[in-house]
C-alpha positions in Angstrom: 149.3 83.2 125.5 151.8 80.9 127.4 149.3 80.1 130.2 146.8 78.5 127.8 146.3 74.7 127.8 144.4 72.2 125.7 140.7 72.3 126.4 140.5 68.6 127.1 143.3 68.8 129.7 141.6 71.7 131.4 138.3 69.8 131.5 140.1 66.9 133.2 141.8 69.2 135.7 138.4 70.7 136.6 137.0 67.2 137.2 134.4 67.6 134.5 135.2 64.3 132.8 138.0 62.0 131.8 140.5 63.0 129.0 139.0 60.5 126.6 135.5 61.8 127.4 136.6 65.3 126.9 137.8 64.7 123.3 134.5 62.8 122.6 132.4 65.6 124.0 134.3 68.3 122.1 134.0 66.4 118.8 130.2 66.1 119.4 129.8 69.8 120.1 128.8 69.2 123.7 131.3 71.7 125.3 130.9 75.5 125.6 133.7 77.9 126.5 132.5 81.2 127.8 129.1 80.3 126.3 130.4 79.5 122.8 130.4 75.9 121.5 133.9 74.6 120.8 134.1 71.5 118.7 137.7 71.5 117.4 140.0 69.0 119.0 143.2 70.6 120.3 141.6 74.0 121.1 143.3 75.8 123.9 141.8 77.9 126.8 143.0 80.2 129.5 142.8 79.5 133.2 139.8 81.7 133.7 137.7 80.3 130.9 134.2 79.1 132.0 133.7 75.6 130.6 130.3 74.0 130.7 128.9 70.7 129.4 125.8 70.2 127.3 122.9 68.2 128.9 123.7 65.4 126.4 127.1 65.1 127.9 125.7 65.1 131.4 123.1 62.4 130.5 125.9 60.3 129.0 127.9 60.5 132.2 124.9 59.6 134.3 124.6 56.3 132.5 128.1 55.3 133.6 128.3 52.7 136.3 130.4 52.6 139.4 130.3 49.3 141.2 131.2 48.5 144.8 132.4 44.9 145.3 133.3 43.0 148.5 136.3 41.1 147.0 137.0 37.7 148.3 140.5 36.2 148.7 141.7 34.5 145.5 140.6 37.2 143.0 143.0 39.7 141.4 141.9 43.4 141.0 142.7 43.8 137.3 143.8 41.4 134.6 143.8 37.6 135.1 147.2 36.3 136.2 148.6 32.9 137.1 145.3 31.3 136.7 143.5 33.6 139.0 140.3 35.4 137.9 139.9 39.2 137.9 137.3 40.5 140.4 135.2 41.9 137.5 134.1 38.4 136.7 132.0 38.5 139.9 129.9 41.4 138.5 127.0 39.2 137.3 123.3 39.4 137.6 123.1 36.6 140.2 125.8 38.3 142.4 124.1 41.7 142.7 123.3 42.3 146.4 119.6 41.9 147.1 119.7 45.0 149.3 121.1 47.3 146.6 119.1 50.5 147.0 120.2 52.2 143.8 117.2 51.0 141.7 119.6 49.9 139.0 119.9 46.3 137.8 122.7 44.4 136.1 123.0 44.7 132.3 125.9 43.6 130.1 126.5 47.3 129.1 127.9 48.1 132.6 130.9 45.8 131.9 132.1 47.8 128.9 135.2 49.8 130.1 134.6 48.8 133.7 138.0 49.0 135.5 139.3 48.9 139.1 140.0 52.3 140.7 142.7 51.1 143.1 144.5 47.9 144.0 143.4 45.2 146.4 145.8 42.3 146.3 144.9 38.6 145.8 145.2 37.8 149.5 143.0 40.7 150.7 139.3 41.2 151.0 136.9 44.1 151.2 135.9 47.2 149.2 137.0 47.3 145.6 135.6 50.0 143.3 135.1 49.3 139.6 134.0 52.1 137.4 133.3 53.3 133.9 133.6 56.9 135.1 136.9 58.6 134.6 136.0 61.3 137.1 135.7 58.6 139.8 138.9 56.9 138.8 140.8 60.2 139.0 139.3 61.1 142.3 140.4 57.8 143.8 143.7 57.1 142.2 144.8 60.2 140.4 148.2 61.7 141.2 146.6 64.5 143.2 144.1 62.2 145.0 143.7 62.9 148.7 141.0 60.3 149.4 141.3 58.2 152.6 141.4 54.4 152.4 140.7 52.5 155.6 141.8 49.0 156.3 141.4 46.5 159.2 144.7 44.5 159.4 145.2 41.3 161.5 148.8 40.7 162.4 151.2 38.4 164.2 154.5 39.5 165.8 157.3 36.8 165.9 155.8 33.9 167.8 153.2 36.1 169.4 149.7 35.7 167.9 147.5 37.2 170.6 147.9 40.3 172.8 150.3 41.8 170.3 149.4 45.4 171.2 150.9 44.8 174.7 154.4 43.7 173.4 154.7 45.6 170.1 157.1 48.6 170.6 155.4 52.0 170.6 158.4 53.4 168.6 157.6 50.9 165.8 154.0 51.9 165.8 155.2 55.5 165.4 157.3 54.4 162.4 154.1 52.9 160.8 152.5 56.3 161.1 155.3 58.2 159.5 159.0 57.5 158.7 158.9 54.4 156.5 160.0 54.4 152.9 159.1 52.1 150.0 160.7 51.9 146.6 163.1 54.7 147.7 160.4 57.2 148.6 159.1 58.3 151.9 155.5 57.4 152.5 152.8 59.9 153.3 151.8 60.1 157.0 149.2 57.4 157.9 146.8 56.9 160.8 147.6 53.6 162.5 145.9 52.5 165.7 145.1 49.2 167.5 141.6 48.2 166.8 141.9 45.2 169.2 144.9 43.3 170.7 145.6 41.5 167.3 144.2 44.0 164.7 145.4 47.3 163.5 143.3 50.0 161.8 145.2 51.8 158.9 144.0 55.0 157.1 146.1 55.8 154.1 146.0 58.5 151.4 148.1 56.5 148.9 148.1 53.0 147.5 151.5 51.5 146.6 151.6 47.8 145.6 151.1 45.7 148.7 151.8 48.8 150.8 150.4 47.7 154.1 152.0 44.3 154.0 155.3 45.8 153.1 155.0 48.5 155.8 154.3 45.8 158.4 157.3 43.7 157.3 159.6 46.7 157.9 158.6 46.8 161.6 158.6 43.0 162.2 154.8 42.4 161.8 153.3 39.7 159.6 149.9 40.4 158.1 147.5 37.4 158.4 144.4 39.1 157.1 143.6 42.5 155.4 140.2 44.0 154.7 139.5 47.4 153.1 136.4 48.9 154.8 136.2 52.4 153.4 137.2 54.6 150.5 136.5 58.3 151.2 133.0 58.6 152.5 131.9 55.3 151.0 131.9 52.3 153.4 131.8 48.6 152.8 129.0 48.3 155.3 127.0 45.1 155.3 127.8 44.2 151.6 128.4 40.4 151.8 131.6 39.0 150.5 131.5 38.1 146.8 128.5 40.4 146.2 128.3 43.8 144.5 126.1 46.9 144.3 125.9 50.1 142.4 127.2 53.4 143.9 124.0 55.3 144.7 123.2 58.7 143.0 123.5 60.4 146.4 126.8 58.7 147.4 130.1 60.4 146.8 133.6 59.5 147.8 
């Protein structure tokens, strides 16, 4: 049948697991299709197939860590570059937030495969998500992701450093909300409002490299500070800068 797809791909589309996990679970016999165990890699299924995971697969996923870090200025999100350390180096026992309510504690095992789910550039602070869970990564940065990301952005306008909201043209604010293009592509609509006379609040549903800084440059604004305070339903809250905590079992993006 032409509408059949690889089982591993369909599992990923359904958000059951990452593609790599899917192949692993299939090989271990932890996947059932319409109640029948399928353990042959490359098997195909139709769009209406009922796919379920064995409790061993579910237990394996439950062990995967997702970390929330309040990234300081001077750390890069991913690989080390130009002498700057990646943010994951802050995920240490002595940096876990004392008010972490998850009940989990640091162990070296949580560092294996821990990767950032979204960018936060070296000059920015705030909420950075690092995860071992492919489902979380896909939810936050997958091509079809619709998760909101909220930022507080302090700006200057020419020689004006205070009371900017009174002199910044409304038409340019409208362009920030929709109408700007980066890298030859029109940006998705954004929510942009003045939080106070010198600070804007951005809510985006995409994450191009240095997107907010580049958007602001296009309308004559210079970003002097940028902080991410929310990703989906998960807020930075009172997490101190440079500290991290586990995503709680009852928290979802």
